[in-house]
LOROTOR-437396 format. One record per residue: residue in one letter; x, z, y of N, C-alpha, C in turn; residue number from 1. Coordinates in steps of 0.1 Angstrom, whole numbers, padded with zeros to 4 digits. Atoms other than C-alpha are relative to their C-alpha. Layout:
MARTI res  n.c1  n.c3  n.c2 ca.c1 ca.c3 ca.c2  c.c1  c.c3  c.c2   n
MARTI   A     X     Z     Y     X     Z     Y     X     Z     Y NUM
...
This chain:
MARTI res  n.c1  n.c3  n.c2 ca.c1 ca.c3 ca.c2  c.c1  c.c3  c.c2   n
MARTI   X -0009 -0006 -0004  0180  0292  2357 -0003  0015  0001   1
MARTI   X  0000 -0013 -0001  0185  0328  2356  0010  0010 -0004   2
MARTI   X -0010 -0011  0006  0203  0360  2350 -0003  0005 -0012   3
MARTI   X  0006 -0008  0013  0207  0375  2317  0006  0010 -0002   4
MARTI   X -0005 -0016  0001  0219  0409  2326 -0014  0007  0002   5
MARTI   X  0010 -0007  0000  0194  0434  2323 -0006  0003  0014   6
MARTI   X  0006 -0001 -0013  0170  0439  2350  0000  0015  0006   7
MARTI   X  0000 -0016 -0004  0174  0479  2348  0014  0001  0010   8
MARTI   X -0012 -0002 -0009  0208  0470  2366  0012  0007 -0007   9
MARTI   X -0011 -0007  0010  0227  0488  2337  0012 -0011 -0002  10
MARTI   X -0012  0007  0007  0263  0471  2331  0007  0006 -0006  11
MARTI   X -0011 -0012  0010  0284  0483  2303  0011 -0002  0008  12
MARTI   X -0012  0000 -0007  0315  0495  2320  0009  0009 -0012  13
MARTI   X -0011 -0005  0008  0346  0507  2298  0006  0013  0007  14
MARTI   X -0010 -0009 -0009  0358  0532  2327 -0010  0011 -0002  15
MARTI   X  0004 -0012  0001  0352  0567  2328 -0006  0003  0014  16
MARTI   X  0006 -0003 -0011  0329  0581  2355  0011  0004  0012  17
MARTI   X -0012 -0004 -0010  0359  0596  2373  0015 -0005 -0002  18
MARTI   X -0013  0012  0002  0383  0568  2369  0004 -0003  0014  19
MARTI   X -0002  0004 -0015  0381  0563  2409 -0008 -0014  0002  20
MARTI   X  0006  0010 -0001  0365  0531  2403 -0015 -0001  0004  21
MARTI   X  0014  0002 -0006  0334  0523  2423 -0008 -0010 -0006  22
MARTI   X  0010  0010  0009  0311  0507  2398 -0013 -0005  0008  23
MARTI   X  0013  0002 -0011  0281  0508  2421  0001 -0010  0007  24
MARTI   X -0007  0010 -0005  0303  0488  2445  0000 -0014 -0008  25
MARTI   X -0002  0012  0008  0313  0465  2419 -0012 -0008 -0008  26
MARTI   X  0016  0005  0005  0277  0459  2406 -0005 -0009  0013  27
MARTI   X  0002  0005 -0006  0269  0450  2439  0008 -0013  0008  28
MARTI   X -0006  0012 -0004  0296  0426  2446 -0005 -0011 -0010  29
MARTI   X  0006  0005  0010  0283  0412  2411 -0011 -0010  0007  30
MARTI   X  0014  0003 -0005  0248  0408  2426  0002 -0007  0011  31
MARTI   X -0002  0007 -0008  0258  0392  2457  0007 -0014 -0005  32
MARTI   X -0008  0012  0006  0283  0367  2440 -0011 -0007 -0007  33
MARTI   X  0010  0007  0011  0254  0357  2412 -0010 -0006  0011  34
MARTI   X  0010  0006 -0009  0229  0352  2442  0009 -0012  0008  35
MARTI   X -0007  0010 -0009  0256  0329  2461  0001 -0013 -0012  36
MARTI   X -0003  0009  0009  0265  0309  2429 -0013 -0005 -0006  37
MARTI   X  0012  0002  0003  0228  0308  2420 -0004 -0012  0013  38
MARTI   X  0004  0007 -0008  0220  0291  2452  0009 -0016 -0002  39
MARTI   X -0010  0011 -0001  0253  0265  2450 -0008 -0007 -0015  40
MARTI   X  0005  0006  0012  0238  0258  2413 -0013 -0006  0003  41
MARTI   X  0012  0004 -0001  0202  0251  2425  0004 -0013  0012  42
MARTI   X  0000  0008 -0010  0215  0230  2455  0009 -0013 -0007  43
MARTI   X -0009  0011  0005  0240  0209  2432 -0008 -0006 -0011  44
MARTI   X  0009  0006  0011  0209  0205  2407  0008  0004 -0013  45
MARTI   X -0010 -0005  0012  0233  0223  2379 -0011  0010 -0007  46
MARTI   X  0007 -0011  0006  0216  0241  2352  0010  0011 -0004  47
MARTI   X -0008 -0009  0006  0232  0274  2342 -0004  0013  0002  48
MARTI   X  0005 -0015 -0002  0226  0311  2334  0012  0009  0007  49
MARTI   X -0010 -0009 -0006  0244  0339  2351  0001  0013 -0005  50
MARTI   X -0002 -0013  0007  0260  0367  2333  0010  0010  0011  51
MARTI   X -0006 -0007 -0009  0274  0398  2354  0005  0010 -0010  52
MARTI   X -0007 -0011  0007  0298  0425  2343  0009  0007  0008  53
MARTI   X -0013 -0005 -0006  0325  0450  2354  0009  0000 -0014  54
MARTI   X -0011  0001  0009  0358  0445  2337  0011  0005  0006  55
MARTI   X -0011 -0005 -0007  0384  0470  2347 -0004  0003  0012  56
MARTI   X  0004 -0005 -0012  0384  0472  2383 -0004 -0010  0009  57
MARTI   X  0004  0014 -0011  0366  0437  2393 -0013 -0002 -0008  58
MARTI   X  0014  0006  0004  0332  0423  2392  0004 -0013 -0009  59
MARTI   X  0001  0012  0006  0330  0395  2367 -0016 -0008 -0001  60
MARTI   X  0012  0009 -0001  0304  0366  2370 -0001 -0013 -0007  61
MARTI   X  0001  0013  0011  0298  0340  2342 -0007 -0008  0002  62
MARTI   X  0011  0011  0001  0280  0308  2346  0001 -0009 -0014  63
MARTI   X  0001  0007  0014  0270  0294  2310 -0011 -0008  0002  64
MARTI   X  0010  0008  0001  0253  0265  2303  0007 -0016 -0004  65
MARTI   X -0003  0013  0002  0253  0226  2295  0005 -0006  0009  66
MARTI   X -0005  0009 -0009  0275  0203  2315  0005  0008  0011  67
MARTI   X -0007 -0005 -0014  0293  0224  2338  0016 -0006 -0001  68
MARTI   X -0011  0007 -0003  0324  0202  2334  0006  0001  0014  69
MARTI   X -0003  0003 -0016  0323  0193  2370  0002  0012  0009  70
MARTI   X -0002 -0012 -0009  0322  0229  2383  0015  0007 -0003  71
MARTI   X -0016 -0008  0003  0358  0237  2364  0008 -0010  0006  72
MARTI   X -0009  0011 -0007  0375  0204  2375  0013 -0001 -0011  73
MARTI   X -0013  0000  0008  0410  0194  2362  0010  0011  0001  74
MARTI   X -0006 -0012  0002  0428  0223  2351 -0007  0013  0009  75
MARTI   X  0004 -0007 -0008  0404  0244  2368  0003  0001  0015  76
MARTI   X  0002 -0001 -0016  0407  0237  2406 -0012  0001  0006  77
MARTI   X  0009 -0001 -0005  0373  0232  2412 -0006  0018 -0003  78
MARTI   X  0002 -0015  0002  0366  0268  2395  0010  0009  0011  79
MARTI   X -0008 -0007 -0013  0395  0283  2418 -0006  0000  0013  80
MARTI   X  0006  0004 -0014  0378  0269  2450 -0011  0008 -0001  81
MARTI   X  0015 -0005 -0001  0341  0282  2440  0006  0014 -0003  82
MARTI   X -0002 -0014 -0002  0359  0316  2432  0003  0005  0011  83
MARTI   X -0003 -0006 -0014  0374  0318  2466 -0010 -0002  0009  84
MARTI   X  0009 -0001 -0008  0343  0307  2483 -0011  0012 -0003  85
MARTI   X  0010 -0012  0003  0322  0333  2464  0005  0013  0006  86
MARTI   X -0007 -0012 -0007  0348  0358  2474 -0001  0002  0016  87
MARTI   X  0004 -0003 -0017  0343  0350  2510 -0016  0003  0001  88
MARTI   X  0013 -0003 -0001  0307  0353  2504 -0005  0014  0000  89
MARTI   X -0001 -0015  0000  0312  0387  2491  0004  0008  0009  90
MARTI   X -0006 -0009 -0014  0333  0399  2519 -0008 -0004  0012  91
MARTI   X  0008  0000 -0012  0310  0384  2545 -0012  0009 -0001  92
MARTI   X  0013 -0011  0001  0281  0407  2531  0003  0015 -0001  93
MARTI   X -0002 -0015  0002  0301  0437  2524  0012  0006  0009  94
MARTI   X -0011 -0005 -0011  0331  0435  2550  0012  0004 -0007  95
MARTI   X -0014  0000  0007  0354  0441  2519  0003 -0007 -0009  96
MARTI   X -0006  0011  0008  0380  0421  2502 -0004  0005 -0014  97
MARTI   X  0006  0002  0015  0367  0412  2467  0010 -0006 -0007  98
MARTI   X -0007  0002  0012  0388  0409  2435 -0009 -0008 -0011  99
MARTI   X  0010  0005  0011  0356  0392  2417  0008 -0012 -0006 100
MARTI   X -0002  0010  0008  0363  0369  2389 -0010 -0006 -0003 101
MARTI   X  0010  0010  0006  0342  0337  2384  0005 -0005 -0014 102
MARTI   X -0005  0007  0013  0342  0320  2349 -0014 -0008 -0003 103
MARTI   X  0013  0013  0002  0322  0287  2344  0003 -0006 -0015 104
MARTI   X  0003  0005  0015  0314  0277  2307  0010  0005 -0009 105
MARTI   X -0011 -0009  0008  0341  0305  2293  0014 -0010  0002 106
MARTI   X -0013  0006 -0001  0370  0284  2307  0010  0008  0002 107
MARTI   X -0009 -0009  0001  0388  0314  2317  0004  0006 -0014 108
MARTI   X  0002 -0009  0011  0382  0332  2286  0010 -0011 -0009 109
MARTI   X -0007  0005  0007  0397  0305  2269  0014 -0006  0004 110
MARTI   X -0013  0000 -0002  0426  0298  2287  0009  0013  0004 111
MARTI   X -0007 -0013  0001  0434  0335  2290  0007 -0002 -0017 112
MARTI   X -0007 -0003  0015  0442  0332  2249  0010 -0009  0002 113
MARTI   X -0013  0005 -0003  0463  0303  2257  0010  0005  0005 114
MARTI   X -0009 -0005 -0008  0481  0318  2284  0006  0013 -0006 115
MARTI   X -0006 -0010  0008  0486  0351  2264  0012 -0007 -0009 116
MARTI   X -0010  0007  0012  0503  0327  2236  0012 -0001  0009 117
MARTI   X -0010  0004 -0005  0523  0313  2263  0011  0010  0003 118
MARTI   X -0007 -0009 -0007  0535  0346  2275  0009  0009 -0010 119
MARTI   X -0006 -0006  0008  0542  0359  2242  0014 -0011 -0007 120
MARTI   X -0013  0010  0001  0564  0326  2236  0010  0001  0005 121
MARTI   X -0009 -0004 -0009  0581  0333  2265  0010  0012 -0001 122
MARTI   X -0004 -0012  0005  0590  0368  2253  0012 -0002 -0009 123
MARTI   X -0011  0005  0013  0607  0350  2221  0011 -0003  0008 124
MARTI   X -0011  0010 -0007  0626  0327  2241  0009  0009  0009 125
MARTI   X -0007 -0006 -0007  0637  0351  2264  0011  0012 -0009 126
MARTI   X -0005 -0009  0009  0646  0377  2236  0013 -0009 -0006 127
MARTI   X -0011  0008  0008  0665  0349  2215  0014 -0004  0011 128
MARTI   X -0013  0004 -0013  0688  0335  2248  0007  0011  0005 129
MARTI   X -0005 -0013 -0007  0694  0371  2262 -0003 -0004  0015 130
MARTI   X  0002  0007 -0014  0684  0351  2295 -0010  0003  0004 131
MARTI   X  0016  0000 -0003  0656  0354  2317 -0005 -0017 -0001 132
MARTI   X  0006  0012  0002  0632  0328  2311 -0010 -0003  0009 133
MARTI   X  0009  0001 -0012  0613  0311  2338 -0015 -0010 -0009 134
MARTI   X  0010  0007  0003  0579  0294  2333 -0006 -0010  0012 135
MARTI   X  0004  0009 -0009  0562  0266  2350 -0011  0008  0010 136
MARTI   X  0009 -0004 -0010  0542  0272  2383 -0016  0004 -0005 137
MARTI   X  0016 -0003  0005  0507  0291  2378 -0007  0009  0011 138
MARTI   X  0011 -0005 -0008  0477  0302  2396  0002  0019 -0001 139
MARTI   X -0002 -0013  0004  0475  0340  2402 -0008  0006 -0010 140
MARTI   X  0005 -0005  0015  0453  0346  2372  0007 -0002 -0010 141
MARTI   X -0008  0000  0012  0474  0327  2351  0010  0008 -0003 142
MARTI   X -0012 -0008  0000  0503  0347  2359 -0004  0013 -0004 143
MARTI   X  0006 -0016  0004  0483  0382  2357  0002 -0001 -0018 144
MARTI   X  0001 -0001  0013  0476  0370  2319  0013  0001 -0006 145
MARTI   X -0016  0001  0004  0514  0362  2314  0005  0014 -0001 146
MARTI   X -0006 -0010 -0002  0523  0391  2327 -0003  0013 -0006 147
MARTI   X  0006 -0009  0006  0501  0412  2308  0006 -0001 -0017 148
MARTI   X -0007  0005  0014  0515  0394  2274  0013  0007  0000 149
MARTI   X -0016 -0003 -0003  0550  0401  2286  0000  0015 -0002 150
MARTI   X -0001 -0016  0000  0541  0439  2291 -0005  0005 -0013 151
MARTI   X  0005 -0002  0013  0523  0440  2259  0010  0000 -0011 152
MARTI   X -0009  0001  0010  0554  0430  2241  0012  0008  0006 153
MARTI   X -0013 -0012 -0005  0578  0458  2261  0009 -0004  0008 154
MARTI   X -0010  0008 -0009  0594  0433  2284 -0005  0003  0014 155
MARTI   X  0003  0000 -0014  0594  0430  2321  0000 -0012  0005 156
MARTI   X  0002  0014 -0003  0583  0400  2340  0000  0001  0015 157
MARTI   X  0004  0001 -0016  0581  0391  2379 -0005 -0014  0003 158
MARTI   X  0004  0012 -0006  0565  0364  2398  0012 -0004  0013 159
MARTI   X -0009  0005 -0011  0589  0342  2422 -0005 -0012  0005 160
MARTI   X  0003  0011 -0008  0586  0316  2445 -0012  0002  0008 161
MARTI   X  0009  0001 -0011  0562  0307  2472 -0013 -0008 -0006 162
MARTI   X  0015  0010  0005  0523  0295  2463  0002 -0014  0007 163
MARTI   X  0004 -0001  0014  0515  0272  2451  0007 -0001 -0013 164
MARTI   X -0011  0001  0008  0545  0270  2433  0009  0014 -0008 165
MARTI   X -0004 -0014  0007  0547  0307  2420  0002 -0001 -0013 166
MARTI   X -0002  0004  0013  0560  0309  2387  0005  0014 -0005 167
MARTI   X -0004 -0011  0008  0566  0337  2360  0017  0000 -0003 168
MARTI   X -0014  0000  0007  0604  0349  2349 -0001  0014 -0006 169
MARTI   X -0002 -0008  0010  0608  0368  2318  0012  0009 -0002 170
MARTI   X -0012 -0008  0004  0634  0395  2316  0001  0006 -0016 171
MARTI   X -0003  0001  0013  0650  0396  2282  0000  0016 -0002 172
MARTI   X -0001 -0014  0000  0661  0435  2289 -0011  0009  0000 173
């Protein structure tokens, strides 16, 4: 098990140096998270490689390898829990709230593609009916992807309801 990032500490970042994003702090979050996840993998005797990156304004830590389904769980519930535990570990080490994103076995990336299409379909349904279109309850990650798809289509959306039953409503206007 090991990290596949370059040991030079260089992380590819699309943001400009003056963007206001503290890339060094995000890289530090990624390092702390990777160490924490690596420890969990060792304890649970799972094999996996850890990739770290900075995506926008958050650190992204990905675990890749065989037989990681147990770490994802049904509909990503275990992954969500591991992400929260990892964020807590980062908070404990830095004293700062983390927006770190954890992906295991490419689950979030695949889910992102599906959810983007869900958002595009919701846009079409809202436009056809001329009425707001509500989706099923989703996790914060899922809602964010749908909101992005709606915004890319030029419409507005909002999250309504209370966790864990928060959902997206697409406005046709």
